C-alpha positions in Angstrom: 82.1 97.9 132.2 79.7 98.4 135.0 81.6 95.8 137.1 84.8 97.6 136.4 83.6 101.1 137.5 85.0 100.7 141.1 88.4 99.6 139.6 88.4 102.6 137.1 87.5 105.0 139.9 90.3 103.6 142.1 92.9 103.8 139.3 91.7 107.4 138.5 92.0 108.5 142.1 95.5 107.1 142.5 96.6 109.0 139.3 94.9 112.2 140.5 96.5 112.0 143.9 100.0 111.4 142.5 100.1 113.7 139.5 96.8 115.4 139.0 94.9 115.6 135.7 94.4 114.3 133.1 93.6 110.7 134.1 93.6 109.4 130.6 96.3 109.5 128.0 94.7 109.9 124.5 97.2 109.7 121.7 96.1 109.1 118.1 96.6 105.7 116.6 96.0 104.2 113.2 92.7 102.5 113.1 90.4 100.3 111.0 90.5 101.2 107.3 93.4 103.6 108.1 91.0 106.0 110.0 92.9 107.6 113.0 91.3 107.5 116.4 92.2 108.5 119.9 93.0 105.5 122.2 92.0 105.5 125.9 94.8 104.5 128.3 95.2 105.4 131.9 98.0 107.9 132.1 101.2 106.3 133.4 103.7 109.1 132.7 104.2 112.6 133.7 102.2 115.3 131.9 103.5 116.1 128.4 105.7 113.0 128.4 105.5 113.0 124.5 107.3 116.3 124.4 110.0 115.2 126.9 110.9 111.9 125.2 110.2 109.5 122.3 107.2 107.4 121.5 108.7 104.2 122.9 108.9 103.7 126.6 112.5 102.7 127.6 113.4 100.5 130.6 113.4 102.5 133.8 112.0 105.5 131.8 112.1 108.5 134.2 108.8 109.8 132.7 106.9 107.0 134.3 105.1 107.9 137.6 105.1 105.5 140.6 101.5 104.6 140.1 102.2 104.4 136.4 104.9 101.8 136.9 102.4 99.5 138.8 99.7 100.1 136.1 102.1 99.2 133.3 103.6 96.1 135.0 100.1 94.8 135.7 98.7 96.0 132.4 95.9 97.8 134.2 96.6 100.9 132.1 95.2 99.0 129.1 91.8 98.4 130.7 90.8 101.9 129.6 90.8 100.4 126.0 87.4 99.0 126.9 86.0 102.5 126.3 87.4 102.3 122.8 85.6 99.0 122.3 82.3 100.6 123.4 83.0 103.5 121.0 83.5 100.9 118.2 87.0 101.8 117.2 88.7 98.8 118.8 87.9 95.1 119.6 89.1 92.7 122.3 91.4 90.9 119.8 93.1 92.5 116.9 96.4 94.1 115.8 97.6 96.4 118.5 97.0 100.0 117.2 100.3 101.7 116.3 101.4 105.3 116.2 100.4 107.2 113.0 104.0 107.9 112.1 104.4 104.1 111.7 101.1 103.2 110.1 101.6 106.0 107.5 104.7 104.1 106.4 103.0 100.7 105.9 103.6 99.4 102.5 102.9 96.2 100.5 101.6 93.4 102.7 101.6 95.6 105.9 98.5 97.4 104.6 96.5 94.3 105.5 97.0 95.3 109.2 94.6 98.2 108.7 91.8 96.1 107.2 91.2 94.5 110.6 89.8 96.4 113.6 92.6 97.0 116.1 92.4 95.3 119.5 93.6 95.2 123.0 95.8 92.2 122.4 97.2 90.1 119.5 100.1 87.8 118.8 102.6 90.8 119.1 101.2 91.8 122.5 101.9 88.3 123.8 105.4 88.2 122.2 106.4 91.6 123.4 104.7 91.8 126.8 108.0 93.1 128.3 108.7 95.6 125.5 110.6 98.0 127.8 113.0 95.3 128.7 113.5 94.4 125.1 114.3 97.9 123.9 116.4 98.6 127.0 117.2 102.0 128.5 119.0 103.8 125.7 117.9 104.6 122.1 114.5 103.0 122.7 112.8 104.5 119.6 115.7 103.5 117.4 115.8 99.9 118.7 112.0 99.7 118.4 112.0 100.8 114.8 114.9 98.7 113.8 114.3 95.4 115.6 110.8 95.3 117.2 108.5 97.0 114.7 109.3 94.6 111.8 108.6 91.6 114.0 105.4 93.1 115.4 104.2 93.9 111.9 104.9 90.4 110.8 102.8 89.1 113.7 100.0 91.6 113.0 100.0 90.4 109.4 99.7 86.9 110.6 96.7 87.8 112.7 95.0 89.7 109.8 95.5 86.6 107.6 94.2 84.1 110.2 91.2 85.9 111.8 88.8 83.4 113.3 87.0 82.7 116.5 89.5 80.0 117.3 92.4 82.4 116.8 90.8 85.0 118.9 90.0 82.6 121.7 93.6 81.3 121.7 95.0 84.8 121.9 92.5 85.8 124.6 93.5 82.9 126.9 97.2 83.2 126.2 97.0 86.9 127.0 95.2 86.3 130.3 97.9 83.7 131.3 100.8 86.0 130.3 99.4 89.0 132.2 98.7 86.9 135.3 102.3 85.5 135.1 103.7 89.0 134.7 101.6 90.5 137.5 102.5 87.6 139.9 106.2 88.0 139.1 106.1 91.8 139.6 104.0 91.8 142.8 105.2 88.7 144.6 108.6 87.8 143.1 109.6 91.4 142.6 110.7 90.7 139.0 111.1 93.4 136.4 111.5 96.2 139.1 
């Protein structure tokens, strides 16, 4: 965290210059043992974006700021999750924490997801690294709920059933590789713009 302070300050400053406060976006998520917590993410959308649109970010979503677009494409907005790790409500690897409106609907086998501490990355984070492109630009929430959420939950269940150091190491290195590929493609090949 100490090494990342300069990066955090730079990101915070760019957000402040473009769109003012707040720097962080702190929505509630379903946590370990079904205890809600507020996640830390660098804010990538305009203020009060939740009131303007849905919970799923569509492709070319007009709520995303210029700085926010870069942060999202490089996954730098997620680095603020490290604060949650220090607070003890997240870990590096674990099921990506979901909106309360979805976790409250977990039933049957899905409940196992909440028996594992949520993390910055998991199988579903790797599979759906380009979520905005998958849900497209129209009816993003509907597409997410109908097509993506069941698949993400299946991958979260898979993680909860196979928790191990080997699983975590594999996910960690696959995530690093995917993020580097995505960042390189965005910055140098101008992909996904």
